[in-house]
C-alpha positions in Angstrom: -126.7 -98.4 -113.1 -129.6 -100.8 -112.3 -133.0 -99.2 -111.9 -135.1 -100.1 -108.9 -137.5 -102.1 -111.0 -134.6 -104.2 -112.2 -133.4 -104.7 -108.6 -136.7 -106.1 -107.6 -136.9 -108.4 -110.6 -135.3 -111.8 -110.2 -132.1 -112.3 -112.1 -133.4 -115.4 -113.9 -136.3 -113.4 -115.3 -134.0 -110.8 -116.8 -131.9 -113.2 -118.9 -132.8 -113.5 -122.6 -132.7 -117.1 -123.4 -131.9 -118.3 -126.9 -132.5 -121.6 -128.6 -129.3 -123.8 -128.7 -128.1 -124.6 -132.2 -128.3 -128.3 -133.1 -125.4 -129.0 -135.5 -122.9 -131.8 -136.0 -119.8 -131.1 -133.9 -116.2 -132.2 -134.2 -112.8 -131.7 -132.6 -112.4 -128.3 -134.3 -115.6 -127.0 -132.6 -114.1 -128.1 -129.2 -110.8 -126.3 -129.9 -112.6 -123.2 -130.9 -114.8 -123.3 -127.8 -111.6 -123.7 -125.7 -110.0 -120.7 -127.3 -113.2 -118.6 -126.7 -113.3 -119.7 -123.0 -109.6 -119.2 -122.5 -109.5 -115.6 -123.8 -107.5 -113.5 -121.5 -109.5 -110.3 -122.1 -113.0 -111.4 -122.9 -113.7 -115.1 -122.1 -117.0 -116.5 -123.3 -118.4 -119.9 -122.4 -121.3 -120.1 -124.8 -119.8 -122.5 -127.3 -118.3 -124.7 -124.6 -121.5 -125.0 -122.6 -123.4 -125.8 -125.8 -120.9 -128.5 -126.5 -121.4 -129.9 -123.0 -125.2 -129.9 -123.5 -124.6 -131.8 -126.7 -122.3 -134.6 -125.4 -124.6 -135.0 -122.3 -127.0 -136.8 -124.6 -124.5 -139.5 -125.3 -126.0 -142.8 -123.9 -122.9 -144.2 -122.4 -121.7 -141.0 -120.9 -125.2 -140.3 -119.4 -125.3 -143.8 -117.9 -121.9 -143.3 -116.3 -123.0 -139.9 -114.9 -126.1 -141.4 -113.4 -124.2 -144.3 -111.9 -121.8 -141.9 -110.2 -124.5 -139.4 -109.0 -126.8 -142.2 -107.7 -124.1 -143.1 -105.1 -124.7 -139.7 -103.5 -128.3 -138.9 -104.4 -129.3 -142.3 -103.0 -127.2 -142.1 -99.9 -128.7 -141.6 -96.5 -127.9 -138.4 -94.6 -128.8 -136.9 -91.2 -129.3 -133.4 -89.9 -127.1 -132.7 -86.8 -126.8 -129.9 -84.3 -123.5 -127.9 -84.0 -122.6 -130.4 -81.2 -123.0 -133.3 -83.6 -126.3 -134.6 -82.1 -128.6 -136.3 -84.7 -131.9 -134.4 -85.0 -134.4 -136.9 -86.3 -137.3 -134.5 -86.8 -135.2 -132.1 -88.7 -133.7 -134.9 -90.7 -137.1 -136.1 -91.8 -138.2 -132.6 -92.7 -135.1 -131.8 -94.9 -135.1 -135.3 -96.5 -138.7 -134.8 -97.7 -138.1 -131.4 -99.3 -138.0 -131.7 -103.1 -135.8 -128.6 -103.4 -133.1 -130.4 -101.4 -132.7 -133.3 -103.8 -132.9 -130.8 -106.7 -130.1 -128.7 -105.2 -127.9 -131.8 -104.6 -128.4 -132.9 -108.2 -127.4 -129.4 -109.5 -124.5 -129.2 -107.1 -123.2 -132.5 -108.6 -123.8 -131.1 -112.1 -121.3 -128.3 -111.3 -118.5 -130.9 -111.1 -119.2 -131.8 -114.7 -120.2 -128.4 -116.2 -117.8 -126.4 -114.1 -120.5 -124.2 -112.6 -124.1 -124.1 -111.5 -125.9 -120.9 -110.5 -129.3 -121.3 -108.9 -131.9 -118.7 -107.9 -134.2 -119.6 -105.0 -137.7 -118.5 -104.3 -140.4 -119.7 -101.9 -142.0 -121.4 -105.0 -138.9 -123.3 -106.0 -135.7 -122.8 -107.8 -134.4 -121.9 -111.3 -131.1 -122.9 -112.8 -129.4 -120.0 -114.6 -128.4 -121.0 -118.1 -124.7 -121.7 -118.0 -124.2 -120.3 -121.5 -124.7 -116.8 -119.9 -122.1 -117.3 -117.1 -118.4 -116.5 -116.8 -117.3 -118.3 -113.7 -113.7 -117.0 -113.9 -114.7 -113.4 -113.5 -118.1 -114.0 -111.8 -120.2 -112.4 -114.5 -123.6 -113.2 -115.8 -124.7 -111.9 -119.2 -128.3 -111.0 -119.8 -127.7 -111.6 -123.5 -125.1 -114.3 -124.4 -122.9 -111.8 -126.3 -123.4 -108.6 -124.3 -120.4 -106.3 -124.1 -120.6 -106.3 -120.3 -122.0 -108.6 -117.7 -123.4 -108.3 -114.1 -120.9 -109.2 -111.3 -123.3 -111.6 -109.6 -120.9 -112.4 -106.7 -121.3 -108.7 -105.7 -125.1 -108.8 -105.7 -126.8 -108.5 -102.3 -128.8 -111.7 -102.9 -125.6 -113.7 -103.6 -125.4 -116.5 -101.0 -128.9 -115.9 -99.9 -131.3 -116.5 -102.8 -128.6 -116.7 -105.4 -126.6 -119.9 -104.8 -123.4 -120.8 -106.7 -121.8 -124.2 -107.0 -118.4 -123.7 -108.5 -115.7 -126.3 -107.4 -112.9 -124.4 -109.1 -113.4 -121.1 -111.1 -110.3 -121.9 -113.2 -111.6 -125.4 -114.1 -113.7 -126.2 -117.1 -115.4 -129.2 -115.5 -115.1 -132.9 -116.1 -117.1 -132.7 -119.3 -114.2 -130.9 -121.0 -112.1 -134.1 -120.7 -115.0 -136.2 -121.9 -115.6 -134.2 -125.1 -113.0 -135.8 -127.4 -114.0 -139.4 -126.4 -117.7 -138.7 -127.1 -117.0 -137.1 -130.5 -114.7 -140.0 -131.5 -117.4 -142.5 -130.4 -120.0 -140.7 -132.6 -117.6 -140.7 -135.5 -116.9 -144.4 -135.2 -120.6 -145.2 -134.9 -121.4 -143.1 -138.0 -118.7 -144.8 -140.0 -119.9 -148.2 -138.9 -123.4 -147.3 -139.9 -122.2 -146.3 -143.4 -120.3 -149.5 -143.7 -123.6 -151.4 -142.9 -125.3 -149.5 -145.7 -122.5 -150.4 -148.2 -122.7 -154.1 -147.2 -126.5 -154.0 -147.8 -126.3 -152.1 -151.1 -122.8 -152.2 -152.5 -121.9 -149.6 -155.2 -122.9 -150.6 -158.7 -121.6 -149.8 -162.1 -122.4 -150.4 -165.8 -119.7 -150.9 -168.5 -120.8 -149.7 -171.9 -119.3 -148.4 -175.2 -122.5 -146.4 -175.9 -121.7 -142.9 -177.1 -125.3 -141.5 -177.5 -125.9 -139.0 -174.7 -129.5 -139.9 -174.2 -128.7 -143.6 -174.1 -126.0 -143.0 -171.5 -128.5 -141.0 -169.4 -131.0 -143.9 -169.6 -128.3 -146.3 -168.4 -127.5 -143.9 -165.5 -131.2 -143.9 -164.6 -131.3 -147.7 -164.8 -128.3 -147.9 -162.4 -129.9 -145.5 -159.9 -133.1 -147.6 -159.8 -131.5 -151.0 -159.4 -131.8 -150.9 -155.6 -135.6 -150.6 -155.6 -136.3 -152.1 -159.1 -133.7 -154.8 -159.8 -135.3 -155.9 -163.1 -134.0 -153.9 -166.1 -133.1 -154.3 -169.7 -129.6 -153.8 -171.1 -128.1 -154.0 -174.6 -125.6 -156.7 -175.6 -122.7 -154.2 -175.2 -123.4 -153.4 -171.5 -122.2 -155.2 -168.4 -123.4 -154.7 -164.9 -121.0 -155.1 -161.9 -120.8 -154.5 -158.2 -117.8 -152.8 -156.5 -116.2 -155.3 -154.1 -116.5 -154.3 -150.4 -113.5 -154.8 -148.1 -113.8 -158.0 -146.1 -114.3 -156.4 -142.7 -117.0 -156.6 -140.1 -116.2 -153.1 -138.7 -113.7 -154.3 -136.1 -111.7 -151.0 -136.4 -114.8 -149.0 -135.5 -115.8 -151.4 -132.7 -112.4 -151.1 -131.2 -112.4 -147.3 -131.3 -115.9 -147.3 -129.7 -114.7 -149.6 -127.0 -111.6 -147.6 -126.2 -113.6 -144.3 -126.0 -116.3 -146.0 -123.8 -113.7 -147.3 -121.4 -112.0 -143.9 -121.2 -115.3 -142.3 -120.3 -115.9 -144.9 -117.6 -112.5 -144.3 -116.1 -113.0 -140.5 -116.3 -116.4 -140.5 -114.5 -116.2 -143.5 -112.2 -112.5 -144.3 -112.0 -113.0 -147.8 -113.3 -114.9 -149.9 -116.0 -117.8 -151.3 -113.9 -119.5 -154.4 -115.2 -118.8 -153.8 -118.9 -115.8 -155.9 -119.8 -117.4 -159.4 -119.8 -114.5 -160.9 -121.8 -111.7 -160.0 -119.4 -113.7 -159.4 -116.2 -113.3 -161.2 -112.9 -114.8 -161.0 -109.4 -111.6 -159.5 -108.0 -111.5 -156.9 -110.7 -115.1 -155.9 -110.1 -114.5 -155.6 -106.3 -111.5 -153.3 -106.9 -113.4 -151.2 -109.4 -116.3 -150.9 -107.0 -113.9 -149.8 -104.2 -112.5 -147.1 -106.5 -116.0 -145.9 -107.4 -116.9 -145.7 -103.7 -114.0 -143.5 -103.0 -115.2 -141.1 -105.7 -118.7 -141.2 -104.2 -117.3 -140.4 -100.8 -115.5 -137.4 -102.3 -118.7 -136.2 -103.9 -120.6 -136.5 -100.6 -118.0 -134.5 -98.9 -118.4 -131.8 -101.6 -122.2 -131.8 -101.0 -121.7 -131.5 -97.2 -119.5 -128.5 -97.7 -121.8 -126.7 -100.1 -124.9 -127.4 -97.9 -123.4 -126.5 -94.6 -121.8 -123.3 -95.7 -124.4 -121.9 -98.1 -127.5 -124.0 -98.9 -128.9 -124.7 -95.5 -128.3 -121.2 -94.2 -130.0 -119.8 -97.3 -133.0 -122.2 -96.9 -133.2 -121.3 -93.2 -133.3 -117.6 -94.0 -136.2 -118.2 -96.3 -138.0 -120.3 -93.6 -137.7 -123.5 -95.7 -135.3 -125.4 -93.4 -134.3 -125.4 -89.7 -131.5 -123.0 -88.7 -128.2 -123.7 -87.1 -128.0 -127.3 -88.3 -125.6 -129.3 -90.6 -126.0 -132.1 -93.1 -123.9 -135.2 -92.7 -124.0 -138.3 -94.8 -124.1 -141.6 -92.9 -121.2 -144.0 -93.3 -121.9 -146.6 -95.9 -121.9 -150.1 -94.5 -120.8 -152.9 -96.9 -122.9 -156.0 -96.0 
């Protein structure tokens, strides 16, 4: 049972936040996270959301996300009456509210993370840490691994000051499909980086018939210092050599990186936009841009639904937005 003091305290203030672990992740981590999230009796999304936070730092993926979101966040919209009349004064007021752009951005994030839970207040908003959420059962855990969670969809503030963006409770978000491509990209880049090191300083060896342990240790020390101190003395029975490096410029790694990058572009924006300079053409770019626009229109429709059914009524109840109005994106005109 929740005490009165707990009822008055905002949900975001009651959650115990923990530092996310920064470790090297691989496909096994992804599979373990999926098993944890897919548990029939006790699903937990901590590992999966930490993995999402990790891959979100990938430069190529981040650029594709920003490209897609900019089509919606940068689009013009109007506020209309229930009869469809454009309300210019209300449009200007809503467009100039910082909380509106923040909520649009967080709503779009829910497409990638699978869920966004926001708590509103007259002073602003706070995004509930997704690691504490179970969108399938509608639970929020004050501690990440608590035995029981709070059914936030049954709270009286749900839909009022507690706003949820969840396109599909059964879905794990677009990031789930992006995980393997980002991990393979990192693997290929790491291997390519190691290849560069080997090319710059190939492995060295010394041939010797010396049997004295101390003399062999001295030779090992000499070998270890040849990189920074290439001048050294050897006996007549010793021979220095370099291990031959495979004659490759890293094409196999470059190809893997390119494939993963293209897959990420197709996943996020439906096409490879402006990246393939070798096989690109004007007609191909126009087709790709048309596909990307269709995805943007779908995102805008999603935002309209979320704002008209939940966000604007909640902001109006708090006195932050006009009541009985709707948001509508203006049609994009291709000049």
